[in-house]
PDB file of N, CA, C and O in Angstrom, chain B, residues numbered from 101:
ATOM      1  N   SER B 101      -5.516 -13.695 -39.659  1.00  0.00           N
ATOM      2  CA  SER B 101      -4.735 -14.511 -38.768  1.00  0.00           C
ATOM      3  C   SER B 101      -5.571 -14.884 -37.543  1.00  0.00           C
ATOM      4  O   SER B 101      -6.772 -15.133 -37.652  1.00  0.00           O
ATOM      5  N   ARG B 102      -4.926 -14.918 -36.383  1.00  0.00           N
ATOM      6  CA  ARG B 102      -5.612 -15.369 -35.168  1.00  0.00           C
ATOM      7  C   ARG B 102      -6.714 -14.396 -34.746  1.00  0.00           C
ATOM      8  O   ARG B 102      -7.798 -14.830 -34.357  1.00  0.00           O
ATOM      9  N   SER B 103      -6.450 -13.075 -34.816  1.00  0.00           N
ATOM     10  CA  SER B 103      -7.459 -12.103 -34.400  1.00  0.00           C
ATOM     11  C   SER B 103      -8.633 -12.061 -35.381  1.00  0.00           C
ATOM     12  O   SER B 103      -9.767 -11.799 -34.979  1.00  0.00           O
ATOM     13  N   CYS B 104      -8.369 -12.315 -36.660  1.00  0.00           N
ATOM     14  CA  CYS B 104      -9.453 -12.346 -37.649  1.00  0.00           C
ATOM     15  C   CYS B 104     -10.392 -13.516 -37.383  1.00  0.00           C
ATOM     16  O   CYS B 104     -11.610 -13.383 -37.499  1.00  0.00           O
ATOM     17  N   ARG B 105      -9.812 -14.676 -37.021  1.00  0.00           N
ATOM     18  CA  ARG B 105     -10.653 -15.835 -36.714  1.00  0.00           C
ATOM     19  C   ARG B 105     -11.493 -15.588 -35.475  1.00  0.00           C
ATOM     20  O   ARG B 105     -12.653 -15.994 -35.413  1.00  0.00           O
ATOM     21  N   ALA B 106     -10.904 -14.918 -34.484  1.00  0.00           N
ATOM     22  CA  ALA B 106     -11.656 -14.607 -33.262  1.00  0.00           C
ATOM     23  C   ALA B 106     -12.787 -13.644 -33.573  1.00  0.00           C
ATOM     24  O   ALA B 106     -13.891 -13.798 -33.050  1.00  0.00           O
ATOM     25  N   MET B 107     -12.529 -12.645 -34.423  1.00  0.00           N
ATOM     26  CA  MET B 107     -13.570 -11.695 -34.801  1.00  0.00           C
ATOM     27  C   MET B 107     -14.667 -12.374 -35.607  1.00  0.00           C
ATOM     28  O   MET B 107     -15.844 -12.047 -35.452  1.00  0.00           O
ATOM     29  N   ASP B 108     -14.285 -13.332 -36.482  1.00  0.00           N
ATOM     30  CA  ASP B 108     -15.280 -14.067 -37.254  1.00  0.00           C
ATOM     31  C   ASP B 108     -16.175 -14.901 -36.332  1.00  0.00           C
ATOM     32  O   ASP B 108     -17.388 -14.970 -36.533  1.00  0.00           O
ATOM     33  N   LYS B 109     -15.571 -15.531 -35.324  1.00  0.00           N
ATOM     34  CA  LYS B 109     -16.359 -16.316 -34.371  1.00  0.00           C
ATOM     35  C   LYS B 109     -17.290 -15.426 -33.573  1.00  0.00           C
ATOM     36  O   LYS B 109     -18.429 -15.803 -33.300  1.00  0.00           O
ATOM     37  N   LEU B 110     -16.812 -14.240 -33.192  1.00  0.00           N
ATOM     38  CA  LEU B 110     -17.638 -13.296 -32.445  1.00  0.00           C
ATOM     39  C   LEU B 110     -18.794 -12.795 -33.300  1.00  0.00           C
ATOM     40  O   LEU B 110     -19.920 -12.678 -32.817  1.00  0.00           O
ATOM     41  N   ALA B 111     -18.525 -12.500 -34.556  1.00  0.00           N
ATOM     42  CA  ALA B 111     -19.582 -12.046 -35.463  1.00  0.00           C
ATOM     43  C   ALA B 111     -20.610 -13.148 -35.687  1.00  0.00           C
ATOM     44  O   ALA B 111     -21.809 -12.876 -35.742  1.00  0.00           O
ATOM     45  N   LEU B 112     -20.150 -14.386 -35.816  1.00  0.00           N
ATOM     46  CA  LEU B 112     -21.072 -15.506 -35.985  1.00  0.00           C
ATOM     47  C   LEU B 112     -21.948 -15.682 -34.751  1.00  0.00           C
ATOM     48  O   LEU B 112     -23.152 -15.910 -34.869  1.00  0.00           O
ATOM     49  N   ALA B 113     -21.349 -15.578 -33.568  1.00  0.00           N
ATOM     50  CA  ALA B 113     -22.120 -15.710 -32.331  1.00  0.00           C
ATOM     51  C   ALA B 113     -23.155 -14.594 -32.221  1.00  0.00           C
ATOM     52  O   ALA B 113     -24.274 -14.832 -31.768  1.00  0.00           O
ATOM     53  N   ALA B 114     -22.796 -13.392 -32.628  1.00  0.00           N
ATOM     54  CA  ALA B 114     -23.741 -12.274 -32.579  1.00  0.00           C
ATOM     55  C   ALA B 114     -24.903 -12.501 -33.534  1.00  0.00           C
ATOM     56  O   ALA B 114     -26.051 -12.213 -33.197  1.00  0.00           O
ATOM     57  N   ARG B 115     -24.612 -13.019 -34.732  1.00  0.00           N
ATOM     58  CA  ARG B 115     -25.694 -13.289 -35.680  1.00  0.00           C
ATOM     59  C   ARG B 115     -26.614 -14.390 -35.196  1.00  0.00           C
ATOM     60  O   ARG B 115     -27.830 -14.303 -35.371  1.00  0.00           O
ATOM     61  N   VAL B 116     -26.050 -15.432 -34.585  1.00  0.00           N
ATOM     62  CA  VAL B 116     -26.876 -16.522 -34.048  1.00  0.00           C
ATOM     63  C   VAL B 116     -27.763 -16.005 -32.922  1.00  0.00           C
ATOM     64  O   VAL B 116     -28.948 -16.333 -32.860  1.00  0.00           O
ATOM     65  N   PHE B 117     -27.190 -15.194 -32.029  1.00  0.00           N
ATOM     66  CA  PHE B 117     -27.973 -14.635 -30.923  1.00  0.00           C
ATOM     67  C   PHE B 117     -29.094 -13.742 -31.442  1.00  0.00           C
ATOM     68  O   PHE B 117     -30.220 -13.813 -30.949  1.00  0.00           O
ATOM     69  N   ALA B 118     -28.798 -12.903 -32.431  1.00  0.00           N
ATOM     70  CA  ALA B 118     -29.825 -12.021 -32.994  1.00  0.00           C
ATOM     71  C   ALA B 118     -30.920 -12.833 -33.674  1.00  0.00           C
ATOM     72  O   ALA B 118     -32.097 -12.489 -33.572  1.00  0.00           O
ATOM     73  N   ASN B 119     -30.550 -13.891 -34.356  1.00  0.00           N
ATOM     74  CA  ASN B 119     -31.535 -14.739 -35.035  1.00  0.00           C
ATOM     75  C   ASN B 119     -32.427 -15.439 -34.024  1.00  0.00           C
ATOM     76  O   ASN B 119     -33.645 -15.481 -34.197  1.00  0.00           O
ATOM     77  N   LEU B 120     -31.833 -15.992 -32.967  1.00  0.00           N
ATOM     78  CA  LEU B 120     -32.634 -16.665 -31.946  1.00  0.00           C
ATOM     79  C   LEU B 120     -33.574 -15.694 -31.241  1.00  0.00           C
ATOM     80  O   LEU B 120     -34.723 -16.032 -30.957  1.00  0.00           O
ATOM     81  N   THR B 121     -33.085 -14.484 -30.959  1.00  0.00           N
ATOM     82  CA  THR B 121     -33.910 -13.485 -30.289  1.00  0.00           C
ATOM     83  C   THR B 121     -35.076 -13.067 -31.167  1.00  0.00           C
ATOM     84  O   THR B 121     -36.212 -12.997 -30.698  1.00  0.00           O
ATOM     85  N   SER B 122     -34.807 -12.788 -32.433  1.00  0.00           N
ATOM     86  CA  SER B 122     -35.892 -12.353 -33.311  1.00  0.00           C
ATOM     87  C   SER B 122     -36.901 -13.477 -33.536  1.00  0.00           C
ATOM     88  O   SER B 122     -38.099 -13.218 -33.641  1.00  0.00           O
ATOM     89  N   THR B 123     -36.429 -14.723 -33.610  1.00  0.00           N
ATOM     90  CA  THR B 123     -37.344 -15.859 -33.771  1.00  0.00           C
ATOM     91  C   THR B 123     -38.231 -16.016 -32.541  1.00  0.00           C
ATOM     92  O   THR B 123     -39.431 -16.262 -32.667  1.00  0.00           O
ATOM     93  N   ALA B 124     -37.650 -15.878 -31.364  1.00  0.00           N
ATOM     94  CA  ALA B 124     -38.427 -16.015 -30.128  1.00  0.00           C
ATOM     95  C   ALA B 124     -39.468 -14.909 -30.023  1.00  0.00           C
ATOM     96  O   ALA B 124     -40.582 -15.154 -29.561  1.00  0.00           O
ATOM     97  N   ILE B 125     -39.124 -13.706 -30.440  1.00  0.00           N
ATOM     98  CA  ILE B 125     -40.080 -12.593 -30.373  1.00  0.00           C
ATOM     99  C   ILE B 125     -41.194 -12.809 -31.388  1.00  0.00           C
ATOM    100  O   ILE B 125     -42.364 -12.570 -31.088  1.00  0.00           O
ATOM    101  N   ARG B 126     -40.838 -13.258 -32.584  1.00  0.00           N
ATOM    102  CA  ARG B 126     -41.857 -13.510 -33.603  1.00  0.00           C
ATOM    103  C   ARG B 126     -42.830 -14.600 -33.162  1.00  0.00           C
ATOM    104  O   ARG B 126     -44.025 -14.508 -33.440  1.00  0.00           O
ATOM    105  N   ASN B 127     -42.342 -15.613 -32.489  1.00  0.00           N
ATOM    106  CA  ASN B 127     -43.191 -16.714 -32.045  1.00  0.00           C
ATOM    107  C   ASN B 127     -43.845 -16.436 -30.693  1.00  0.00           C
ATOM    108  O   ASN B 127     -44.503 -17.313 -30.132  1.00  0.00           O
ATOM    109  N   SER B 128     -43.671 -15.240 -30.174  1.00  0.00           N
ATOM    110  CA  SER B 128     -44.263 -14.805 -28.904  1.00  0.00           C
ATOM    111  C   SER B 128     -43.870 -15.710 -27.744  1.00  0.00           C
ATOM    112  O   SER B 128     -44.673 -15.960 -26.845  1.00  0.00           O
ATOM    113  N   GLN B 129     -42.643 -16.197 -27.765  1.00  0.00           N
ATOM    114  CA  GLN B 129     -42.153 -16.994 -26.648  1.00  0.00           C
ATOM    115  C   GLN B 129     -41.629 -16.106 -25.527  1.00  0.00           C
ATOM    116  O   GLN B 129     -41.448 -16.554 -24.395  1.00  0.00           O
ATOM    117  N   VAL B 130     -41.392 -14.851 -25.855  1.00  0.00           N
ATOM    118  CA  VAL B 130     -40.895 -13.915 -24.863  1.00  0.00           C
ATOM    119  C   VAL B 130     -42.070 -13.079 -24.377  1.00  0.00           C
ATOM    120  O   VAL B 130     -42.700 -12.373 -25.165  1.00  0.00           O
ATOM    121  N   ALA B 131     -42.364 -13.155 -23.097  1.00  0.00           N
ATOM    122  CA  ALA B 131     -43.482 -12.401 -22.531  1.00  0.00           C
ATOM    123  C   ALA B 131     -43.069 -10.950 -22.345  1.00  0.00           C
ATOM    124  O   ALA B 131     -41.909 -10.670 -22.042  1.00  0.00           O
ATOM    125  N   PRO B 132     -44.006 -10.023 -22.523  1.00  0.00           N
ATOM    126  CA  PRO B 132     -43.680  -8.622 -22.271  1.00  0.00           C
ATOM    127  C   PRO B 132     -43.383  -8.409 -20.791  1.00  0.00           C
ATOM    128  O   PRO B 132     -43.946  -9.082 -19.927  1.00  0.00           O
ATOM    129  N   ALA B 133     -42.513  -7.485 -20.524  1.00  0.00           N
ATOM    130  CA  ALA B 133     -42.106  -7.235 -19.136  1.00  0.00           C
ATOM    131  C   ALA B 133     -43.214  -6.494 -18.396  1.00  0.00           C
ATOM    132  O   ALA B 133     -43.660  -5.432 -18.831  1.00  0.00           O
ATOM    133  N   ASN B 134     -43.645  -7.052 -17.297  1.00  0.00           N
ATOM    134  CA  ASN B 134     -44.608  -6.389 -16.436  1.00  0.00           C
ATOM    135  C   ASN B 134     -43.868  -5.893 -15.205  1.00  0.00           C
ATOM    136  O   ASN B 134     -43.418  -6.684 -14.376  1.00  0.00           O
ATOM    137  N   ILE B 135     -43.748  -4.592 -15.095  1.00  0.00           N
ATOM    138  CA  ILE B 135     -43.016  -4.006 -13.984  1.00  0.00           C
ATOM    139  C   ILE B 135     -43.998  -3.224 -13.130  1.00  0.00           C
ATOM    140  O   ILE B 135     -44.729  -2.365 -13.623  1.00  0.00           O
ATOM    141  N   HIS B 136     -44.002  -3.536 -11.844  1.00  0.00           N
ATOM    142  CA  HIS B 136     -44.880  -2.842 -10.910  1.00  0.00           C
ATOM    143  C   HIS B 136     -44.023  -2.125  -9.883  1.00  0.00           C
ATOM    144  O   HIS B 136     -43.105  -2.707  -9.305  1.00  0.00           O
ATOM    145  N   TYR B 137     -44.334  -0.857  -9.663  1.00  0.00           N
ATOM    146  CA  TYR B 137     -43.620  -0.079  -8.672  1.00  0.00           C
ATOM    147  C   TYR B 137     -44.562   0.210  -7.511  1.00  0.00           C
ATOM    148  O   TYR B 137     -45.727   0.552  -7.716  1.00  0.00           O
ATOM    149  N   THR B 138     -44.064   0.074  -6.323  1.00  0.00           N
ATOM    150  CA  THR B 138     -44.848   0.380  -5.141  1.00  0.00           C
ATOM    151  C   THR B 138     -44.181   1.547  -4.427  1.00  0.00           C
ATOM    152  O   THR B 138     -42.987   1.512  -4.132  1.00  0.00           O
ATOM    153  N   VAL B 139     -44.964   2.570  -4.156  1.00  0.00           N
ATOM    154  CA  VAL B 139     -44.443   3.740  -3.469  1.00  0.00           C
ATOM    155  C   VAL B 139     -44.988   3.727  -2.049  1.00  0.00           C
ATOM    156  O   VAL B 139     -46.198   3.669  -1.829  1.00  0.00           O
ATOM    157  N   SER B 140     -44.081   3.781  -1.103  1.00  0.00           N
ATOM    158  CA  SER B 140     -44.473   3.766   0.292  1.00  0.00           C
ATOM    159  C   SER B 140     -44.290   5.158   0.874  1.00  0.00           C
ATOM    160  O   SER B 140     -43.378   5.888   0.484  1.00  0.00           O
ATOM    161  N   SER B 141     -45.161   5.524   1.814  1.00  0.00           N
ATOM    162  CA  SER B 141     -45.079   6.849   2.412  1.00  0.00           C
ATOM    163  C   SER B 141     -44.092   6.902   3.570  1.00  0.00           C
ATOM    164  O   SER B 141     -43.680   7.991   3.969  1.00  0.00           O
ATOM    165  N   LYS B 142     -43.706   5.763   4.117  1.00  0.00           N
ATOM    166  CA  LYS B 142     -42.768   5.782   5.225  1.00  0.00           C
ATOM    167  C   LYS B 142     -41.356   5.430   4.749  1.00  0.00           C
ATOM    168  O   LYS B 142     -41.173   4.679   3.791  1.00  0.00           O
ATOM    169  N   THR B 143     -40.375   5.987   5.436  1.00  0.00           N
ATOM    170  CA  THR B 143     -38.979   5.774   5.083  1.00  0.00           C
ATOM    171  C   THR B 143     -38.457   4.549   5.808  1.00  0.00           C
ATOM    172  O   THR B 143     -38.656   4.392   7.012  1.00  0.00           O
ATOM    173  N   VAL B 144     -37.794   3.695   5.071  1.00  0.00           N
ATOM    174  CA  VAL B 144     -37.212   2.497   5.656  1.00  0.00           C
ATOM    175  C   VAL B 144     -35.705   2.694   5.669  1.00  0.00           C
ATOM    176  O   VAL B 144     -35.093   2.877   4.617  1.00  0.00           O
ATOM    177  N   GLU B 145     -35.106   2.659   6.847  1.00  0.00           N
ATOM    178  CA  GLU B 145     -33.666   2.823   6.968  1.00  0.00           C
ATOM    179  C   GLU B 145     -33.040   1.476   7.286  1.00  0.00           C
ATOM    180  O   GLU B 145     -33.440   0.792   8.228  1.00  0.00           O
ATOM    181  N   THR B 146     -32.078   1.119   6.502  1.00  0.00           N
ATOM    182  CA  THR B 146     -31.414  -0.160   6.729  1.00  0.00           C
ATOM    183  C   THR B 146     -30.256   0.042   7.695  1.00  0.00           C
ATOM    184  O   THR B 146     -29.648   1.113   7.698  1.00  0.00           O
ATOM    185  N   PRO B 147     -29.941  -0.929   8.493  1.00  0.00           N
ATOM    186  CA  PRO B 147     -28.820  -0.786   9.416  1.00  0.00           C
ATOM    187  C   PRO B 147     -27.494  -0.741   8.663  1.00  0.00           C
ATOM    188  O   PRO B 147     -27.326  -1.390   7.630  1.00  0.00           O
ATOM    189  N   ASN B 148     -26.562   0.033   9.197  1.00  0.00           N
ATOM    190  CA  ASN B 148     -25.224   0.174   8.612  1.00  0.00           C
ATOM    191  C   ASN B 148     -25.257   0.758   7.205  1.00  0.00           C
ATOM    192  O   ASN B 148     -24.404   0.429   6.382  1.00  0.00           O
ATOM    193  N   SER B 149     -26.229   1.618   6.920  1.00  0.00           N
ATOM    194  CA  SER B 149     -26.339   2.154   5.561  1.00  0.00           C
ATOM    195  C   SER B 149     -25.158   3.052   5.218  1.00  0.00           C
ATOM    196  O   SER B 149     -24.706   3.053   4.072  1.00  0.00           O
ATOM    197  N   LEU B 150     -24.645   3.818   6.183  1.00  0.00           N
ATOM    198  CA  LEU B 150     -23.489   4.671   5.906  1.00  0.00           C
ATOM    199  C   LEU B 150     -22.264   3.812   5.584  1.00  0.00           C
ATOM    200  O   LEU B 150     -21.504   4.130   4.670  1.00  0.00           O
ATOM    201  N   PHE B 151     -22.079   2.751   6.317  1.00  0.00           N
ATOM    202  CA  PHE B 151     -20.966   1.834   6.045  1.00  0.00           C
ATOM    203  C   PHE B 151     -21.084   1.232   4.646  1.00  0.00           C
ATOM    204  O   PHE B 151     -20.088   1.114   3.932  1.00  0.00           O
ATOM    205  N   LYS B 152     -22.293   0.855   4.259  1.00  0.00           N
ATOM    206  CA  LYS B 152     -22.494   0.260   2.928  1.00  0.00           C
ATOM    207  C   LYS B 152     -22.163   1.262   1.825  1.00  0.00           C
ATOM    208  O   LYS B 152     -21.527   0.915   0.829  1.00  0.00           O
ATOM    209  N   VAL B 153     -22.605   2.516   2.012  1.00  0.00           N
ATOM    210  CA  VAL B 153     -22.332   3.550   1.011  1.00  0.00           C
ATOM    211  C   VAL B 153     -20.830   3.784   0.889  1.00  0.00           C
ATOM    212  O   VAL B 153     -20.303   3.877  -0.219  1.00  0.00           O
ATOM    213  N   LEU B 154     -20.140   3.879   2.026  1.00  0.00           N
ATOM    214  CA  LEU B 154     -18.691   4.100   1.995  1.00  0.00           C
ATOM    215  C   LEU B 154     -17.962   2.901   1.394  1.00  0.00           C
ATOM    216  O   LEU B 154     -17.000   3.077   0.647  1.00  0.00           O
ATOM    217  N   ALA B 155     -18.403   1.697   1.707  1.00  0.00           N
ATOM    218  CA  ALA B 155     -17.753   0.502   1.167  1.00  0.00           C
ATOM    219  C   ALA B 155     -17.921   0.424  -0.346  1.00  0.00           C
ATOM    220  O   ALA B 155     -16.957   0.150  -1.062  1.00  0.00           O
ATOM    221  N   ILE B 156     -19.127   0.660  -0.837  1.00  0.00           N
ATOM    222  CA  ILE B 156     -19.369   0.613  -2.282  1.00  0.00           C
ATOM    223  C   ILE B 156     -18.625   1.736  -2.982  1.00  0.00           C
ATOM    224  O   ILE B 156     -18.040   1.528  -4.045  1.00  0.00           O
ATOM    225  N   GLY B 157     -18.642   2.941  -2.385  1.00  0.00           N
ATOM    226  CA  GLY B 157     -17.927   4.072  -2.981  1.00  0.00           C
ATOM    227  C   GLY B 157     -16.434   3.823  -3.047  1.00  0.00           C
ATOM    228  O   GLY B 157     -15.803   4.091  -4.069  1.00  0.00           O
ATOM    229  N   GLY B 158     -15.864   3.313  -1.968  1.00  0.00           N
ATOM    230  CA  GLY B 158     -14.433   3.025  -1.951  1.00  0.00           C
ATOM    231  C   GLY B 158     -14.054   1.949  -2.949  1.00  0.00           C
ATOM    232  O   GLY B 158     -13.048   2.064  -3.649  1.00  0.00           O
ATOM    233  N   ALA B 159     -14.864   0.903  -3.011  1.00  0.00           N
ATOM    234  CA  ALA B 159     -14.591  -0.173  -3.965  1.00  0.00           C
ATOM    235  C   ALA B 159     -14.705   0.327  -5.410  1.00  0.00           C
ATOM    236  O   ALA B 159     -13.916  -0.072  -6.266  1.00  0.00           O
ATOM    237  N   SER B 160     -15.668   1.185  -5.679  1.00  0.00           N
ATOM    238  CA  SER B 160     -15.834   1.730  -7.027  1.00  0.00           C
ATOM    239  C   SER B 160     -14.651   2.607  -7.414  1.00  0.00           C
ATOM    240  O   SER B 160     -14.151   2.519  -8.535  1.00  0.00           O
ATOM    241  N   LEU B 161     -14.201   3.457  -6.483  1.00  0.00           N
ATOM    242  CA  LEU B 161     -13.037   4.305  -6.771  1.00  0.00           C
ATOM    243  C   LEU B 161     -11.788   3.466  -7.017  1.00  0.00           C
ATOM    244  O   LEU B 161     -11.016   3.745  -7.934  1.00  0.00           O
ATOM    245  N   TYR B 162     -11.595   2.444  -6.197  1.00  0.00           N
ATOM    246  CA  TYR B 162     -10.424   1.580  -6.367  1.00  0.00           C
ATOM    247  C   TYR B 162     -10.472   0.869  -7.718  1.00  0.00           C
ATOM    248  O   TYR B 162      -9.467   0.817  -8.427  1.00  0.00           O
ATOM    249  N   LEU B 163     -11.632   0.324  -8.076  1.00  0.00           N
ATOM    250  CA  LEU B 163     -11.762  -0.380  -9.342  1.00  0.00           C
ATOM    251  C   LEU B 163     -11.536   0.566 -10.518  1.00  0.00           C
ATOM    252  O   LEU B 163     -10.869   0.203 -11.487  1.00  0.00           O
ATOM    253  N   GLY B 164     -12.091   1.783 -10.438  1.00  0.00           N
ATOM    254  CA  GLY B 164     -11.892   2.754 -11.505  1.00  0.00           C
ATOM    255  C   GLY B 164     -10.438   3.150 -11.666  1.00  0.00           C
ATOM    256  O   GLY B 164      -9.942   3.259 -12.788  1.00  0.00           O
ATOM    257  N   ALA B 165      -9.745   3.367 -10.544  1.00  0.00           N
ATOM    258  CA  ALA B 165      -8.323   3.727 -10.601  1.00  0.00           C
ATOM    259  C   ALA B 165      -7.501   2.577 -11.159  1.00  0.00           C
ATOM    260  O   ALA B 165      -6.583   2.795 -11.950  1.00  0.00           O
ATOM    261  N   PHE B 166      -7.820   1.363 -10.756  1.00  0.00           N
ATOM    262  CA  PHE B 166      -7.102   0.190 -11.254  1.00  0.00           C
ATOM    263  C   PHE B 166      -7.271   0.042 -12.763  1.00  0.00           C
ATOM    264  O   PHE B 166      -6.299  -0.186 -13.483  1.00  0.00           O
ATOM    265  N   LEU B 167      -8.513   0.174 -13.239  1.00  0.00           N
ATOM    266  CA  LEU B 167      -8.767   0.042 -14.677  1.00  0.00           C
ATOM    267  C   LEU B 167      -8.086   1.157 -15.465  1.00  0.00           C
ATOM    268  O   LEU B 167      -7.577   0.912 -16.559  1.00  0.00           O
ATOM    269  N   ALA B 168      -8.069   2.380 -14.927  1.00  0.00           N
ATOM    270  CA  ALA B 168      -7.409   3.490 -15.611  1.00  0.00           C
ATOM    271  C   ALA B 168      -5.906   3.256 -15.696  1.00  0.00           C
ATOM    272  O   ALA B 168      -5.294   3.505 -16.734  1.00  0.00           O
ATOM    273  N   ARG B 169      -5.311   2.780 -14.607  1.00  0.00           N
ATOM    274  CA  ARG B 169      -3.867   2.529 -14.596  1.00  0.00           C
ATOM    275  C   ARG B 169      -3.515   1.424 -15.591  1.00  0.00           C
ATOM    276  O   ARG B 169      -2.559   1.555 -16.355  1.00  0.00           O
ATOM    277  N   GLU B 170      -4.289   0.337 -15.581  1.00  0.00           N
ATOM    278  CA  GLU B 170      -4.014  -0.767 -16.507  1.00  0.00           C
ATOM    279  C   GLU B 170      -4.238  -0.343 -17.956  1.00  0.00           C
ATOM    280  O   GLU B 170      -3.482  -0.741 -18.842  1.00  0.00           O
ATOM    281  N   GLY B 171      -5.268   0.459 -18.201  1.00  0.00           N
ATOM    282  CA  GLY B 171      -5.517   0.942 -19.562  1.00  0.00           C
ATOM    283  C   GLY B 171      -4.402   1.831 -20.059  1.00  0.00           C
ATOM    284  O   GLY B 171      -3.992   1.726 -21.215  1.00  0.00           O
ATOM    285  N   ALA B 172      -3.898   2.718 -19.188  1.00  0.00           N
ATOM    286  CA  ALA B 172      -2.797   3.599 -19.581  1.00  0.00           C
ATOM    287  C   ALA B 172      -1.532   2.801 -19.878  1.00  0.00           C
ATOM    288  O   ALA B 172      -0.817   3.094 -20.837  1.00  0.00           O
ATOM    289  N   SER B 173      -1.260   1.796 -19.055  1.00  0.00           N
ATOM    290  CA  SER B 173      -0.057   0.992 -19.311  1.00  0.00           C
ATOM    291  C   SER B 173      -0.209   0.175 -20.599  1.00  0.00           C
ATOM    292  O   SER B 173       0.768  -0.019 -21.323  1.00  0.00           O
ATOM    293  N   PHE B 174      -1.414  -0.302 -20.889  1.00  0.00           N
ATOM    294  CA  PHE B 174      -1.653  -1.034 -22.133  1.00  0.00           C
ATOM    295  C   PHE B 174      -1.415  -0.133 -23.343  1.00  0.00           C
ATOM    296  O   PHE B 174      -0.770  -0.537 -24.310  1.00  0.00           O
ATOM    297  N   LEU B 175      -1.945   1.101 -23.282  1.00  0.00           N
ATOM    298  CA  LEU B 175      -1.761   2.031 -24.399  1.00  0.00           C
ATOM    299  C   LEU B 175      -0.292   2.378 -24.591  1.00  0.00           C
ATOM    300  O   LEU B 175       0.177   2.504 -25.722  1.00  0.00           O
ATOM    301  N   GLU B 176       0.436   2.533 -23.486  1.00  0.00           N
ATOM    302  CA  GLU B 176       1.847   2.881 -23.596  1.00  0.00           C
ATOM    303  C   GLU B 176       2.681   1.702 -24.094  1.00  0.00           C
ATOM    304  O   GLU B 176       3.600   1.899 -24.889  1.00  0.00           O
ATOM    305  N   GLU B 177       2.383   0.485 -23.646  1.00  0.00           N
ATOM    306  CA  GLU B 177       3.128  -0.694 -24.091  1.00  0.00           C
ATOM    307  C   GLU B 177       2.959  -0.937 -25.581  1.00  0.00           C
ATOM    308  O   GLU B 177       3.911  -1.318 -26.263  1.00  0.00           O
ATOM    309  N   ASN B 178       1.760  -0.721 -26.087  1.00  0.00           N
ATOM    310  CA  ASN B 178       1.492  -0.959 -27.504  1.00  0.00           C
ATOM    311  C   ASN B 178       1.743   0.271 -28.363  1.00  0.00           C
ATOM    312  O   ASN B 178       1.396   0.297 -29.543  1.00  0.00           O
ATOM    313  N   GLU B 179       2.346   1.285 -27.764  1.00  0.00           N
ATOM    314  CA  GLU B 179       2.709   2.525 -28.447  1.00  0.00           C
ATOM    315  C   GLU B 179       1.529   3.173 -29.153  1.00  0.00           C
ATOM    316  O   GLU B 179       1.687   3.769 -30.219  1.00  0.00           O
ATOM    317  N   ILE B 180       0.357   3.056 -28.563  1.00  0.00           N
ATOM    318  CA  ILE B 180      -0.823   3.740 -29.089  1.00  0.00           C
ATOM    319  C   ILE B 180      -0.807   5.183 -28.607  1.00  0.00           C
ATOM    320  O   ILE B 180      -1.107   6.106 -29.365  1.00  0.00           O
ATOM    321  N   PHE B 181      -0.453   5.367 -27.337  1.00  0.00           N
ATOM    322  CA  PHE B 181      -0.293   6.705 -26.785  1.00  0.00           C
ATOM    323  C   PHE B 181       0.942   6.699 -25.913  1.00  0.00           C
ATOM    324  O   PHE B 181       1.022   5.954 -24.936  1.00  0.00           O
ATOM    325  N   VAL B 182       1.908   7.535 -26.269  1.00  0.00           N
ATOM    326  CA  VAL B 182       3.133   7.666 -25.490  1.00  0.00           C
ATOM    327  C   VAL B 182       3.259   9.126 -25.105  1.00  0.00           C
ATOM    328  O   VAL B 182       3.327   9.982 -25.987  1.00  0.00           O
ATOM    329  N   PRO B 183       3.292   9.445 -23.805  1.00  0.00           N
ATOM    330  CA  PRO B 183       3.415  10.849 -23.400  1.00  0.00           C
ATOM    331  C   PRO B 183       4.749  11.431 -23.878  1.00  0.00           C
ATOM    332  O   PRO B 183       5.783  10.764 -23.837  1.00  0.00           O
ATOM    333  N   SER B 184       4.703  12.669 -24.325  1.00  0.00           N
ATOM    334  CA  SER B 184       5.937  13.302 -24.797  1.00  0.00           C
ATOM    335  C   SER B 184       6.747  13.817 -23.612  1.00  0.00           C
ATOM    336  O   SER B 184       6.224  14.003 -22.513  1.00  0.00           O
ATOM    337  N   GLU B 185       8.031  14.044 -23.861  1.00  0.00           N
ATOM    338  CA  GLU B 185       8.928  14.521 -22.799  1.00  0.00           C
ATOM    339  C   GLU B 185       8.680  15.989 -22.481  1.00  0.00           C
ATOM    340  O   GLU B 185       9.099  16.451 -21.419  1.00  0.00           O
ATOM    341  N   ASP B 186       8.016  16.745 -23.360  1.00  0.00           N
ATOM    342  CA  ASP B 186       7.804  18.177 -23.176  1.00  0.00           C
ATOM    343  C   ASP B 186       6.681  18.484 -22.197  1.00  0.00           C
ATOM    344  O   ASP B 186       6.452  19.655 -21.894  1.00  0.00           O
ATOM    345  N   ASP B 187       5.972  17.482 -21.692  1.00  0.00           N
ATOM    346  CA  ASP B 187       4.821  17.711 -20.842  1.00  0.00           C
ATOM    347  C   ASP B 187       5.174  17.905 -19.377  1.00  0.00           C
ATOM    348  O   ASP B 187       4.280  17.874 -18.531  1.00  0.00           O
ATOM    349  N   ASP B 188       6.446  18.104 -19.047  1.00  0.00           N
ATOM    350  CA  ASP B 188       6.842  18.316 -17.652  1.00  0.00           C
ATOM    351  C   ASP B 188       6.385  19.682 -17.175  1.00  0.00           C
ATOM    352  O   ASP B 188       6.551  20.677 -17.879  1.00  0.00           O
ATOM    353  N   ASP B 189       5.816  19.733 -15.993  1.00  0.00           N
ATOM    354  CA  ASP B 189       5.343  21.006 -15.425  1.00  0.00           C
ATOM    355  C   ASP B 189       6.234  21.430 -14.271  1.00  0.00           C
ATOM    356  O   ASP B 189       5.728  21.820 -13.219  1.00  0.00           O
ATOM    357  N   ASP B 190       7.542  21.362 -14.441  1.00  0.00           N
ATOM    358  CA  ASP B 190       8.475  21.715 -13.363  1.00  0.00           C
ATOM    359  C   ASP B 190       8.448  23.178 -13.051  1.00  0.00           C
ATOM    360  O   ASP B 190       9.175  23.634 -12.169  1.00  0.00           O
TER     361      ASP B 190
END
């Protein structure tokens, strides 16, 4: 049905991407990655670094909690996982 057609399109796209990637590698159109690391002996401190760490940490926690809540509601709506009534810890 509809989900089978979507999966077929996704599988076709994956095969096309794999074919293009392998062809490009065989023809050496993809250059090898040259990564250079520079190690400095002095410490560079950026301004407001504590604020940045707290902002990123808070945003990550919020996003994780949001995704967990939405995932749990999705599982419960589709009756994949329904908590039993016996799990009360009164």
